[in-house]
N, C-alpha and C positions, 0 to 999 in steps of 0.2 A: 288618965294615962293612956287608955286605949284610944281615946279620941286624938291625943297627940301623936301616937304611933300611926294611926290611920292617916292623919294629916301629912306626916312625913313620907309615908308610902305613896300617897297620891301625888305629892310634890315630886318625888323621885321618878314615878312613872311619867309624869308630865314632862320633866326635863329630858328623860330618855327618849320619849316620843319626839320632842323638839329637835334633839340631836340627830335622830334618824332622818327626820324630814330635811334638815339642813344638809346632811351627808348625801342624801339622795339628790338634792338640788345642785350640790357643788361638785359632784364627781360624775364621770362617765366611764363605762367599761370599755377598755381598749385591749384587743388581743395582741400579744407580743408574738413575733413570728421569726422563723428561720427562713431566709430567702435564698434561693438558688437561681442565679441569672445567667443567661447566655446572650452574648453579643452577636447580632445577626447581620450587620452590615459587612463584616469581614468576608464571610463566605460569598456574599452577594457580589462584592467587588472582585473577588477571585474568579467568579464566573465570567466576567467580562475582561479581566486583566490577569493573565496567568503569571505575571512577573511578581505578584505580591499575594501572599496568603497570610492572613492574620486571624487567629482564633483566640477567643478570650471568654472567660467566664468568671463568676464571683460567687461568694457565699457571704451572707451577712446575718448577724444575730441582733435582734432588738434588745437593748438594755432597759429601756423605758419607752414612753410615748414619743420622746424627742431624739434619742441617741441610739445609734447602731454601730457595732464594730464590723469592719469589712476586710475581707481577704480576697484579692483577685489574682488570677494567674492566666498566662497565655503563651502563645507560640507565634513566631514570625519566620517566614521564609521569603527573602527579598532578593530580587535580581534587578540590576540597573546597568544599562549599556549605553554607550555613546560611540561616536565614530572611531574613537581612539582607545577606548578601554571598556572593560567589563568588571562590574563589582558584584560580589555575592555576599550575603549576610543571612545567617539563620541562628536562632536561639530562643530562649524563653525569658520570662520576666514574672515578677510578683509585685503586687501593690498591696499595702496595708494601711489602714487608717480608720477614720470615724466619719459617720454621716450625721448631719443635724437636720431634723425636720422643722421647718419654719412655720408650718401650719399649726393652728391651735387644735387641741384634742377633739373639740366638738366639730371641727371641720375635717380633720383627717380621718377620724373614726377607725383607725387601723387599716384603712383601705387606700388612702391617698397620701402622697409624699411630694412635697415641693421644698427643696432645701439645697444644701451645699455640703460637699464632702472634702476632706483633707486627706491626702495620701503621701506616703513615702514609697518610692519605687526603686527596685533593684533589678538590673538586667544583666544576663549572662549571654554573650553572643560570640559566634565565630565568624570572622570576616576574612575575605581574601580578594585579591585581584588577579585572576588567572591570566590576564593579558592586558598590556597597555603599550601604546606606541607614542613616541615623542620625536618630532622633527628637530634636527640640529644642523650645524654647518656641514657635517660629513654625510648627512642623509637622515634616515629614519631608524631610531633605536627601539627595539622591542624588549620587554622584560615582564616579569611577574612579581607579585607580592604574595608570599606564602600565607597559609592559614595561621591565624592567631586568635587566641581566646582572650576576651576582654570582659571586664565588669564595669558597669556604669551605674550611677546613682542620680535620682532626680526627685523633685517634689511636684505635687499636682494639686490643683484646685479644680473641683468639678461640681458646678451647679447643675440641677436637672429636675425632672418631674417623673412621677410614676403614678399609675392609676390601676386599680383592680377592676378588670372588665368582666371577668368570669370568676366563678367560685375558685379561690386559691391561685388564680393566674392574673398577672399584671403585665402591662407593657409600659415602656418609658424611654426617655432619652436623656442624655447628659452631654454637656460641653466640657471639654478638658483643656485646661491651661497648664502647661508643664514647664518647669524651669530646670535646666540641666545643672547638676551639681558637680559631676565628674564624668567625663566621657570614657575614661580608661585607656585612651589612645594618644593623648597629648594634643597640642594645639594644631599641629600640621597634618595629622592623619585622622581627623574626626570622621566617624562613620557617616555615610550618606543617609542611612536609615538604620535604627536599631530597635529591638523589641521593646514594646511598652512606651516608647517615647516618641519616635518619629524621626524627623530630620535632625541628625546629630551635628550638622555643621552650624546650627544656630543655638543660641542660649535658650530661647523660648520656642515652644511648639504647641500647636493647638489641634484639636480634633473634635469630632462629634461621634457618639456611639448610640446605638439603638438596642434595647434589651427586651427579651421575653423572660419573665420571672415566675418561678413556682414558689408560692407562699405556704409555709408549714406552720400553723399556729401551735404554740407549745405552752402558753400561759396567758391568763387574763389578769389585768390589773385595773384598779380604779384610778383614773387620771383626774386630777383636780382641775376644774375649770373656774374661771373668774366669774363670780356672781355679780350680775348687773342689778343694782337696786334702783327701782323707779318709783316705788311707793312713797318714799320720803320726798322726792322731788314733786310728785303730784300733790302730796299733802301740803307742801310749802306753797305751791302755786295756788291751791284752794284757799289757804290761809291768807296769802297776799291779796287774792281776789276778794275774799270776804272782808278783809280789813279795808280795802279800797272802797268797796261798796258801802260799808258802814260809815266811813269817813265822808263819802259823798252824801249819804243820807243825812248825817248830822249837820253838814254844811247847808244842805237844802232846808232843813227844819229851822235852822237859825235865821236864814234869809227870810223865810215865811214869817217868823215871829217879828222880825224887824219891820216887815212891810205892814203888818197888822197894827203895830204900835204907832207907826207914822200915819 
C-alpha cells in the first residue's frame, strides 16, 4: 500500500515538474501598459506656418499583448486665404478605436509595436468666410459667410511603429488614411480643412504623425508563444540516415558474398 502511494506521489511530482517546464518554455512575461502620447509635428509646423495650429494627444490601454483600446483628442485652428477670399476654421475632435500589434510576443517584449489601428472620428468645428469677392457683369461683388457650427464623421486606418528607447518612454510614427463619412456642410460647402481629418473637399485624406509616448506599466501577464519542436525532426533525420546507412551496408555485404561465390 505504502509503495503504491509513494509511486503515485512520485508520478504526480514528475507530471507537475513537466508541466512547469512546458509552461516556462511556452510563455513569456509581458507588461501591460497605459500609454500617453503627444503628437509633435503639429507644433513644429506651426513654428514655420502660423496659418495652421494642430495639437493632438492620445491615451491607450493594453488589453493583452496584441490589443489596445485608444482614445485620441485634439484641436485645430486653421486659416486659408486666396486673392479673392479668406476662410477660417477652428474646433476639436476625438478619435476612438483599437490597435493591433502584429509582432509576436517574443519579438515585442512589451517594448516594441508594429501594427495597425482602426478609428472612428468625430469632429466639431466652427467655420466662416469673413470676406470673399466675385467678379460679374456689373463689377465685383463682396460678401461674407457667417460662422456656423458643424459636426463631421470619418473613419481612419492607421499603420505605424513604436519603440521604447528609454525606460518608460517611446517614440514612433504612424500613417493615417481617413475616409469621410459625413462633412456636416453638404456637397457644395465642404470645409477646406477641418479638425482631425484634413482636406474636407475630398472623400479621402492622408497624413503622417510623430509621437513621444510615456508608458505606465500596470500589470504583467504571461503571453503564450508558439513552441518550435526541432528534436523530432532531428531524430527523424538521424533515423533516416541510419536506415540508409544500414541499407547500403546490407547491399554491400550481399555484393561481396556474390563475388566470393562466383
